[in-house]
N, C-alpha and C positions, 0 to 999 in steps of 0.2 A: 399233348404233352403238358404236364403241370407247370406253373410258374417256377417252382423250386427246381424242378428237373431241367427246364430250359436254362436257368441260371447256372446250375451245376455243370450242364453240358458246355456252355459257353466259357466257363471257367477252365474246364479241362482242356478245351481247344486252345486256350491261351497259356496253358502250362502253369496255371495259378492254383495254389492249394485252395480247395474249396472252403475250408474253415475261415480263410482270410477274406472271402469275398461273398459268400452265400450269407447276406445280411438279413436274418430273419426278423419279422416284425412282431409287435406285441400289441394286442388290443385291436378292435375294429376288425376289418376283413383280413387282417394279417394274423389273426389268432391261429389259423390253420398251420402256421409255421412255428408255433411254440415248440412243438415236439422236436423240430429240426434244430432249433437253437439249443435245446437241452442236450441233444445228441452231440452237437459240435462244442458244447461247453461254454457257449456265449451266455453270460450272466450280467444282469444290470450292475452298473458300478456308480456309486454315489458321486454326483457332481458337486464340487465345491463352488458356491456361487457367492463370491464376495460382493458387497453392495456396489452398485454401478456408481461411477463417478458422477456426483451431482454438484450443482453450483452451490456456492457459499454465499450467503447474503449478509451484508454489512449494514447495520442500522446506526442512526445517531442516537443521542441521549433520549430523545422522545420517541424513538421507535420508527422513524422514517427510514426507508431504504436509501442508501447513499452509493452503494457499489455492489457488484457481484464478482466473485472469483471462481474460475473453473479451469479444469484441465480440458474437459470436453463440454461444449455448450449443449447441455441436455436439461429437459424438463420432464420428469416422469409424469405419466398421465394414466388414468384408469381406462380400461377398455370401453366403458360406457361413455366416455367423453371423447371417443374417436368416431368420426363420421362412419356410418355403415357402408357407404361406397368405398371408403378407404379400406375397410376390412376386406370387402369383396375384391377390390382391385389386387391387394397384396396376395391373397389366397389364389386368385385366379392365375396369376403369373408366376408365382413361386411355388405353390403346392396345391392344386386344385382339389385334391382328394384329402386334404388336411384333416377334415372331421370324420374321414371314413377309415383311414389306415392308422397303424400304430406308429412305432418309433421310426419305421422306415416305409417308404412307398416302394413296394417290390416292382411294380411295373415300371415306375421311374428308374429304379435301379438297373433293371434289365435294359432299358432303353439307353441308359448312360453307359452301361458296360459294353454293349454293342458298338457304340460310338468310340469308346476307348479302345477297344480291340482293333478297330480299323485305323486308328491314329498311332497306336503303339504307346500311348500314354493316357494321362487323365485329362481329357478335354471337357468331359461333362461330369458333373458331380452327382446328379440325381438325388440331391439332398432334400429331405423334408424340412419343413420349417423348424421342427424340433431339432433336427441335426444342425440346421444353420444357427439356432439359438445357442447350442452347445459350442459350436465353433467360436461364436462371438464371445461367450463366457470365457473360453480358454485364452482367447487373444486379449481380452480386457484384463484378465487376472495375471497375465504374463509380466514378470518383472525383469527378466533378462532376455538377451537376443536369442539365446538357446531355446527358451521357452516360447518366444514368439515365432521362431522358425518351425518349431514342432507343431504349432497351432495352424501353420499355413502350409506345411510340406505336402507335396503332391505324392501321396503314398496310400496304398490300401491299408497299411498299418494304422495310419491316422483315421481312416474311415471306420475301421474296426473299433478303434478306441472311442471315437465319437458315438458309434452305435451303442456301446455299452452304456455311456452316460446318457444317451437319448432314451434308452429303455428305462433308466432309473427316472429321468424327468417325466416320461409318459406315466410312470406309476404314481409319481408324487403329485402331479398337478393335472387339472382338467385342461381340456383343449383351449378354453377361453383364457385361462391363466397363462398358458404357454404362448398363445398369440399376444397377449398383452406384454409379456416379458420380451418377446421378439421385437415388437413394434418400439419399445422403449430402448433396446440396446442396439438396434441397427443403425449403421451410419449411411446417410443419404447424400453426402457431399456438402460442399460449401460450409464446412466446419460445423455442421449440424448433426447432432447425434440424438436419435429418438424421433418419432414422428411429430411430436408437439413442437420441438425445436425446428424441425424441418418445415413444417407447415408455416410458421412464423417467419423463418429466414427466406423461404422461397416465395411465399405468397402473402405474408403479413397477416395471416389469419390463424386462429387456434385449429387444432386437428379436428375439432367438433364441427367446424364450418367448411371443410373442404368440399369442392364440388367435384363433378365426375372428372373432368379434364385434369384438375389439380391432383386428385388422388391417383389417376393413372401415371401422372408424371413422377409422383413420389414413389409409387410401386415399381416404376421402371428404373428408378435410380439406384436401387439397393444392389442390383446385380453387379455393377461396376461403377461405384460412386466417384472414383477419381477420374474415369474416362468420360463420365457425363456431368462433371462438376460445372454447373452454369456460371459459377464465379470466376472460372479460368479463361473464358473467351468464347468467341462465336462457334469455334469448332466443336467444343464440348456442349455448347447449347444446341447445336444442330443434332449432335448424337442423341441428346436427351430427348429432343422433340420426336425423333424417329423411334426411340425406345418407348415413348408414351403411346405412340400410335400402335405399336406392337401390342402393348397392354390392352388398349381398347379393342383391337381386333380379337384378342384372346377372350376378353370378356363377353364379346358379342358371340364368338363361337361357342362359349359354354352357356349362352342364352342368359347371362347375368344382366345384360343390357340388350336392346334391340340394335339391329344394324344401323338404323336411322339415328339412334343416340350416339352411336360409335362415330358415325360420319360428321354429326353435328359438332361433337367434341374435337374432332380432328381439325375442323376449320378454325378453332380459336388459336390464338398465338400462345406461346409457351408461358408468358406472363410472369416470368421470373423477376422478382422485386429486389432481391438482394438486400433485405432489411438489415440494417446495422445489427451486429451481434451486441446484445446488451451486456452491460458490466464492464469490469476492469477500470483502472484508475483514469485512463484517458477519456472515458466517457462519463466519469463521475462529476457530480456538481462540486464536490470538494476534492480535487485530485491530489493535493499535497497531503491532506489528512489521510486519504485512502492509501497513498503510498507508504505512510508511516505505519498504518495498521499492517499492511501486507508485510513489510519488512520486518516489523516487530515479531510477527509470527515466524517468519522464515529464519530469524537470527536468535530467537529466544529458545532455550532448551526446555522451558516450561511447556512448550507445545510439541515436543518430540526430541528424541535423543539424537537424531541424525538430520542433516539438511534435507535428505530425501523424504524421511518420515514427516518432517514439518511441511514439505511442500504438498505431499499427498494429503496430509491432514487438511490443509487449506483449500487445495484445488479439487479434491475429490470427496470431501467429507460431508457435503451437503449440510453445512453448519450455519447457524444464525449467530452473528457476532454482534453484541451490543456494546457501543463505544461511548466515549466521553464527550463527543463533539455536540456543542451547544449551538444550535441554529441561529439564535438571537446573537450570540457572541461572534460567531463566524461572520454574519452579515455585518456587525459593527466593524470588524476588522477590514472586511473587503471594501466597504464604502469609504472607510477612512483612508485606506491606500489609494483608492481610485480617485479621491478628491485631490491628493497631493502628487501622485506619480502616474503617468500614463504608461500603458502597456507598450507604446511605441518609443518610450525613452530608453536610452542605452543603459543607464543605471537601473537597477532592479531593487525594489523595496520588498521587504518580506517581514512577517510578524507572527509571533506565537503567543497565545494566551495560556496561562497555566493557573490552576487553583491552588492556593497556599494550603498545606496541610493534607493534600492527597496526591499531589503531582499530576492530577488529571488535566490533560491537554484539552482545552475547551474550543480552540480555533487555531487554524494555520492558514495563513493567506499570503498572497504575493502579487505584485503588480502585473506580472505576465501569466498567461495561461500555461498549463502543462501540456506538452505533446511530444510523442516519440518521433515525429516526423522531422523535427529540427527546423520547423518553419520560422520565418522571421517573427518576432515578438512572442516566441514560445519558449519555455524552459524545458529541456529534456531530462532534468533531474530534480530532485526534491530540494529547492533552494532554502526551504525553511528549517530543513533538518541536517543531521550529520550524515556521513557516508554509510554508517551501518543502517540507516533507515531510508537509503535511496538518494542521499544528498551528495554534495560535492565537498570542496575544500573549505568552504565558509569564507568569512571575511574577518580581518583583524578587528577586535572588539574595542580598541581604543581605551578611553579613560573609564569605561565601565568597570574595568579591573581594579581601578583605585579603591573601589569598595572592599575588596578583599584585604588590601593593606589596612584600611580603616578598621575593619573587623578585627584583624590581628593585633592592632595597637590597643584596642579595647579589650581583648582577651588578655592582654599582657599587663592590664591595670591602668592604662593611661585614661585620663578623664577627658570630658568633652571640651574643656577649655585649656587642656595641656597642649603644647605644641613645640615648634622649633623655629629658629630664626634662619632664613635662607636668603641666598642671593638670587640674582636674575639668571644665574646659570649654575648648573650642578656637574662637578667632575669627581669621579671617584678618586679618593686620595691615594689608593694603592690597590693592586690587583686583589689582594685578600680582603678587601672591604665588602665584597659580596661573594657569598659562596652558594653553589646550587645544593640540591639535596644529596649529591654524591660527595660533598665536601670540597669540591674543586672551586679554586679561585677564578671567578669570571669577571671581576671588576675591570673596567677599561679606563685608566687614568688618562688616556690620550683622547678621549671623547667628552664632549660637553653637551649636556641636556639643557636646553634653554626655555625660557618663557618669552613669547613674542612681545608681550606688553609689560615686561618687568616682572612684577609680582614678588619682589624681594621684601624682606622684613620678617616680623613674627607672624606665623601662622598657626592657629590652633587646629585641632582635629575638625572643628566645625567650619571655620573660615577657609582653611585649606581645601576642604571638601566642596564647599559651596562655590568657591572660585576655580576649582579644578587646576590647582597650581602644580605644574609638573615638577619643579625643583623641590617643592615641599614633599611630594609623594616619593620622589627618589630618596630624599634624606630620611623619611619616615620608614621606607622599606629597608634602608641600610640599618636603621636603629633597631627594628623589630626582627630582622633576619629574612632574607629572600626565601630561604627554604620554608620558613614558617608561613609565609604569605602563600607560597605554592600549596602547602598543605591545607590551609584554610580554604583556598579555592577548590581544591580536589574534594574536600569533605562536603562541599555544596554541589558535587557533580560535575565540576568543570573538567572538561577534556577537550582536546583538539577535535574539530569537526572531521578532519581527514583520518583520525584514528591513530595518529603518530603520537609520540611522547610530547609532553608540553615542553616548550622551549624555556628553559630556566636561566634566562639573562637578567641582568640588573634592570633592564627596561620591562621586566614582566608586569609591573604595576601599571605601566603605560598601555597595556593591552596588545602586545605584539603577536599573540596567538590567534589563529583563525578560529572563529566560533560560528555557531548557528543559533538562530533565535530561540529554538526550543531549550537548548542547554543553558543560555544566559537567562531566559525568563524563569526557568526552573530554579536556578541558583537564587535569583532575587525573590522567588516565591518562598523559599526556605526562610529568608529574613522576615518576610511578612507572616510566617507561621511561627515566629518567635524562635527560630533556630531549628525547627523540625524540617529536615530534609526528607523528601519522598521522591523516589525514582519517577521519572516521566512515565505517564500511565495513559493508555488509549482504550484498553479493553476491560469492560466491567463484568461481561458474562458471555459464555459460549454455550449454545444449545445444540446438541448433535442431532442427527437425523432421527433418532429414536425418541427425542424429547428429553433426553437427560441434560440437565443444566449444571454448568460449573461456574461459580461466581469468583471473581478475582478482586483482591483487596489491595489497597495501597501498600507499598513496601517502603517503610519510613524509618528513620533514626533521628536521634537528637544530635544534630551536628554542632550546634552552638549552644552556649549558655543562654537561656531565654533572655536574661537581663542585658547580655551583650548585644542581642539582636535588637532589643527595645532601644538601646542607646544609639545604635546604628541608624534605626529607622527615624529616631528623633532627629539626628543630624541630616540624614538624607531628605527629611521633610523640607528642610530649609532651602534646598536646591530650587524649590518652586517660588520661594518668596525673597530669598536673598542671594540666589546663586545663578547658575547658567540658564535656568529655565524661567527666571523671573519675568522676562519679557513675553514668555508664552503663557505663563500662568498655570494654575492648578485645575482640578476637575470638580470643585465644590464638595469635596469630601477629604478626610485624611489620606494623604498619599505621600509616598517618598520614591526618589529615584535618582538616577545619574546619567548625564550626558556622556557621550564618547565619540571622540573624533581622532582619527589616526594621523600619522606623519603626512603633512601637507595635504590633509583632507582626502586621503586615498579612500577611506570609507567613514561612515558616520553611523552613530547608534543612539538609542535611548532605551534604557531599561528601567522599569519602575514597577511599584506594587502598592496595594492596599491590603488590609487583612483578608479581603475577600477575592482578589484577582490580581495576578501579576502578568506583565507582558514585556516583550523585548522587540524592538524594530531595528533593522539594519538596512542600510542602502550602500550599494556599491555596483561597480561595472563588472559583470561576469566575464568580460572579454580579458580582464587583467586590472585589478584594482590599482596596482602601482603605476601601470602604464597610462591607464585612463582615469585620472583623478577627478575629484568633484570640484574643479575650479573652472570658472567661465563656462557653466553648463546651464542649459535650459531643461528644467524638469517640471513636469505637470503644467507646462505652459508658462512657467516663471523663469526669469533669468536669475542665477546665483553666481556672484563673483566667487564665493567659497561656500561650500556646504559644510555646516557644523552639526553636532548632535541635536541642537535646539532649532535648526533651520527646517528640517523636513521630519526626522524620526520623532522628535518631541511632539510636534503638532499631530502626527499620525496617532501616536500613543494617546495623547489627550483626547482626541475625537473619538478614538475606539473605546476608551474607558468610560466616557461619559454616556455613550450609546449602550455599551454592554452592560453597564451596572444601573441602568435606568430602571426604577422600580425596586432595586435592591437596598434595604435600609443601610445607611452608612455604619461602618464599624470603626471605632477609635482604636488607635495603637495603644498599647499598654504603657502607662507613664514610666519614664526613666526613674531608676533608683538613684536619686540625687546623692544619698549618702555614699554610694560607691563610685558614681561617675561624675558627680558634681553637676554644673550646668543649672539652669533655672527650672528644669523639669517640666511637668505637664502644663503647669499653670501659665507658663509664658511660652509654651510651644507656639511657633508661627502657625496661623491658620491660613489654609489655602483658599483665597477668595476666587471667584470666577473672573477671569481676565480675558478681554476680547483678543482674538487671534491677531497677531502682528501682521503688518502688510508684507508683501513679497519677501524681501530679503532681510527684513529687520530682526528676524529671530536668530541671528548668528550668536553663538555663545562666545563669551570672551575667554575661550579656552586656548591655551598656547600650543601651537604644534611643536613636535619634538624632532630634533634632528638626531637621526639614529645612525650610528656608524656600522662598518662592516662587522658581521657576526651578531648584530642585535636582532636578527630573526625576521626582518621585514622582507617579504617577498610577495609575489602575486598570489 
């Protein structure tokens, strides 16, 4: 009796329609059944083969790999780069007549059908490698539970559907091409997809270097990769070892190896190494920058209309992403932080560097490592960035916000030497003396803002800024309008780190809103770029798997009158020579900046810029800045009675900028238009000499803490 007759007889005995199970072959020795397939109306059906999920590679600005992203850990490999013994092993155990039959192995199907008839269901598939490839394609391309269930359902209808696709695949590709595709799509367990990833994950070698025992192990794993996943425990490893030996016996039975070779290979241990899966931000050298890149793509509609589309674009697309990260500047930030703050300290220091005129983020660093396991001395979120980019709630930015009030005053026509007379305390004269941007009265006549060390008398825009006088900036904000100050800040990209609306209280100018270093650094970068604000940028080019490249340019706008920015830079330059940073000193080139300390030293900041680079440094306790203030603390091995902006953040910024800009020719600020803003202009602008770093706690800025009442927005 012929094979087709036996198959039909078996089908009839089972009460099954012959057309559903008499699965004819195409090509090879199965060519004799072509007429049967035509008679039954079974025709090839084109299989849609979407690209396999491939890893995305992230590069720094110099082209060095810094991270991988992927949904499935897979590295596609050419068939010629797979060891011959691996090809032999997989064919021996999965489809030993692969090169002889067509889309289906009739003998295997009859054998499986007989087994299925005796069990009353589908316990054996009898699938060829081509059919298995088809099944994997359908499973990998499924986007809904319904499609996934259809790809896995135990039914003859599914088998018939797979056959139609397999017939088309056999017509379209050579056997070698099919085998290559199968080896790249198959799942081997331990989160390894494809033979190259499996070889590296299981044994720490590429697929081209697999030996007999290793090849037999991987060939055995594809049958039930979850049950034999060696990463899950001893029980699974024992199963995999037994399965390996089955493969070796089969190879010997088929005379692909000698019985002696099989026995020798059986004597070897499993040898599973469990090599760490590469990639991901947790294993990146620059985890905080890596997180920013990932969340930028996941949250930005430029990279896909929906969250699902963006995630698939990133994790399945096989992209190469060129970024703005500068290794030299990153190293400068990391070393400066490490010098002043230890990973074991409770407070955490973080820093971001941004290029004026482009918004390119050049570096992101913190005193603690990033890790998802929430180990001691690790951060489980992006402490350098906002919540949209994987960050947390941030820290109150303190007096760095006084700069936005200064800018607003200059916008409204005040000159550098214009000012106000203030006392040692400031109390709103009436509720309507401050209005938020909704026009609501939010002044608090019952609350007094004070200066610890007096600070009363006449203060100009320059001297009030240099000494960071709280009462002066409260009075100045009252004069220029709270809402106008808020709008100035917003025009420079200021938004809360947690994504909530800015708190528009009278103490806005004192920095009551929680910020992140990227946002603050970028706002100050806009001043350094003469008022040109550019959105924070980390991606410059994306090349897809086909080699098509898309370049991304800065998104900028003129947020400030350039001359207003020049005047602000002129005043902020004096912070290094005549103000709160005078004991720390400058960086040996034109620079400007502002210290920031919040109520009772809950957090401390420094934000500064040159025309070439801007940076912001924050320090605070992530356990709760208001509860765990920076008073009587040891940080970086030094004791501080009180931490101010010039105590730790200022020196970190200084050390970072000197190293980051080494070899970069200094760029001067544009001179002030004295006809418009008065002052002495460029000719008598303070020059920032190099000043030796102060001893331990001598760098406290003479900035006065502010007493904030209920409703002023201070919280952890």
